[in-house]
C-alpha positions as CSV (number, residue, x, y, z in Angstrom):
1,M,250.7,66.3,-5.8
2,K,247.5,66.5,-7.8
3,L,245.5,67.4,-4.7
4,F,248.0,70.2,-4.0
5,K,247.6,71.6,-7.6
6,F,243.8,71.5,-7.3
7,A,243.9,73.2,-4.0
8,C,246.2,76.0,-5.4
9,I,243.9,76.5,-8.4
10,G,240.9,76.6,-6.1
11,V,242.4,79.3,-3.9
12,V,243.4,81.4,-7.0
13,F,240.0,81.0,-8.5
14,F,238.3,81.9,-5.1
15,F,240.3,85.1,-4.8
16,S,239.9,86.1,-8.4
17,C,236.1,85.8,-8.0
18,Q,236.3,87.9,-4.9
19,N,238.1,90.8,-6.7
20,K,235.5,90.7,-9.5
21,E,232.7,90.9,-7.0
22,V,234.2,94.0,-5.3
23,R,234.6,95.7,-8.7
24,L,231.1,94.8,-9.7
25,D,229.7,96.1,-6.4
26,A,231.6,99.4,-6.9
27,N,230.1,99.7,-10.4
28,L,226.6,98.9,-9.1
29,V,227.0,101.5,-6.3
30,K,228.1,104.1,-8.8
31,Q,225.1,103.3,-11.1
32,D,222.8,103.7,-8.1
33,I,224.4,107.1,-7.2
34,N,224.2,108.2,-10.8
35,T,220.5,107.2,-11.0
36,N,219.8,109.3,-7.9
37,I,221.7,112.4,-9.1
38,E,219.8,112.1,-12.4
39,A,216.5,111.8,-10.5
40,W,217.4,114.9,-8.5
41,H,218.1,117.0,-11.6
42,K,214.9,115.6,-13.2
43,A,212.9,116.6,-10.2
44,A,214.1,120.2,-10.5
45,S,213.3,120.3,-14.3
46,E,209.8,119.0,-13.5
47,A,209.4,121.4,-10.5
48,D,208.8,118.4,-8.2
49,F,209.6,120.1,-4.8
50,G,209.0,117.0,-2.7
51,E,211.1,114.6,-4.8
52,Y,213.9,117.2,-5.3
53,F,214.3,117.9,-1.6
54,G,213.6,114.3,-0.7
55,L,216.8,113.4,-2.5
56,M,218.9,115.6,-0.2
57,T,220.0,114.8,3.3
58,K,218.4,116.6,6.2
59,D,221.5,118.7,6.7
60,G,222.0,119.2,2.9
61,V,223.8,122.3,1.6
62,F,223.5,123.9,-1.9
63,I,226.1,126.4,-3.0
64,G,225.0,128.3,-6.1
65,T,226.8,130.5,-8.6
66,D,226.3,133.8,-6.8
67,A,228.6,134.6,-3.9
68,S,225.6,135.0,-1.6
69,E,224.3,131.5,-2.3
70,N,225.5,129.2,0.5
71,W,222.2,127.6,1.4
72,Q,221.6,125.3,4.3
73,L,218.6,123.0,3.5
74,N,215.8,125.0,5.0
75,E,217.1,128.3,3.5
76,F,217.4,126.6,0.1
77,K,213.9,125.3,0.4
78,A,212.5,128.8,1.1
79,Y,214.5,130.2,-1.8
80,A,213.4,127.5,-4.2
81,K,209.8,127.1,-3.3
82,P,208.5,130.0,-5.3
83,H,210.4,128.8,-8.4
84,F,209.0,125.3,-8.0
85,D,205.5,126.6,-7.3
86,K,205.6,128.4,-10.7
87,G,206.0,125.0,-12.3
88,K,209.5,125.8,-13.6
89,A,212.6,125.5,-11.5
90,W,215.8,124.8,-13.4
91,S,216.9,122.2,-16.0
92,F,220.3,120.6,-16.0
93,T,221.3,118.0,-18.5
94,T,224.3,115.9,-17.7
95,L,227.1,116.0,-20.2
96,E,229.7,114.1,-18.1
97,R,229.9,112.8,-14.5
98,T,232.6,111.0,-12.5
99,I,231.8,109.4,-9.2
100,Y,234.3,108.5,-6.5
101,L,233.7,106.1,-3.5
102,D,235.2,106.2,-0.1
103,S,236.2,102.9,1.5
104,S,233.3,102.9,4.0
105,G,230.7,102.6,1.3
106,K,228.6,105.3,3.0
107,I,230.0,108.5,1.4
108,A,230.9,109.3,-2.2
109,W,231.7,112.5,-4.2
110,F,231.3,113.4,-7.8
111,D,231.9,116.1,-10.3
112,E,229.9,116.8,-13.4
113,L,229.5,119.0,-16.4
114,L,226.0,120.2,-17.1
115,D,224.2,121.9,-19.9
116,T,222.1,124.6,-18.3
117,Q,220.3,127.9,-19.0
118,M,223.7,129.4,-18.1
119,E,225.4,127.3,-20.7
120,I,228.0,124.7,-19.4
121,C,228.3,124.7,-15.7
122,R,230.2,122.4,-13.4
123,G,228.6,120.7,-10.4
124,S,230.3,118.9,-7.7
125,G,229.0,117.2,-4.6
126,V,229.0,114.8,-1.8
127,V,226.4,112.0,-1.5
128,E,225.6,110.0,1.6
129,N,224.0,106.6,1.9
130,V,221.0,107.2,4.2
131,E,219.1,104.1,5.0
132,G,220.0,102.5,1.7
133,Q,219.4,105.5,-0.5
134,W,222.0,107.8,-1.9
135,K,221.2,111.5,-1.1
136,I,222.8,114.8,-1.9
137,K,224.6,116.1,1.2
138,H,226.6,119.0,-0.3
139,Y,226.4,120.4,-3.8
140,V,228.3,123.2,-5.5
141,L,227.2,124.7,-8.9
142,S,229.8,126.8,-10.7
143,M,229.8,128.6,-14.0
144,T,232.7,127.8,-16.3
145,F,234.7,130.3,-18.3
146,P,237.5,129.9,-20.9
147,N,240.8,130.7,-19.2
148,D,241.8,133.1,-22.0
149,R,238.6,135.2,-21.3
150,V,238.8,135.4,-17.5
151,S,239.9,139.1,-17.6
152,E,236.5,139.9,-19.3
153,I,234.6,138.0,-16.6
154,V,236.6,139.7,-13.8
155,G,235.6,143.1,-15.3
156,V,231.9,142.0,-15.1
157,K,232.2,140.7,-11.5
158,K,234.5,143.4,-10.1
159,E,231.8,145.8,-8.7
160,A,229.5,143.1,-7.2
161,D,232.5,141.3,-5.7
162,S,233.8,144.5,-4.2
163,I,230.5,145.0,-2.4
164,T,230.5,141.4,-1.2
165,K,234.0,141.6,0.1
166,T,233.2,144.8,2.0
167,V,230.2,143.1,3.7
168,L,232.1,139.9,4.5
169,L,235.2,141.7,5.9
170,K,233.2,143.9,8.3
């Protein structure tokens, strides 16, 4: 009977350790992802073109705040290069970030609030583990607006959006 009790305790202990390891691994993965996203933002603030684009996948996409900004990687590099060459790209400071992991351990997604030159913006993205390094695969930057002031913003956007819609609907 004692042997049976010890065996049961051993099995429970084994599985409880396994669950803690899984949680610990998820936390470590999230820390690694967070570190790489922070390095990506830092590279932009330091105008480090090689580091910034080295932290994106080869098929990376950046979607900016303007309706025309849906950049595939090479287009985004061409757009960004003059800014980086001047020694000043953009500077985003993280206020908050949440990271989500898929079950494969190869893809994750996140959302973040950032302090920027445009005041608070929201970023969201997808990261992919490429040969052991988490890289930005898809990123969307959005300006935030108080809901009770949206009508004012719509008034500012209306003319430009009308032109964009005309072009896109042709």
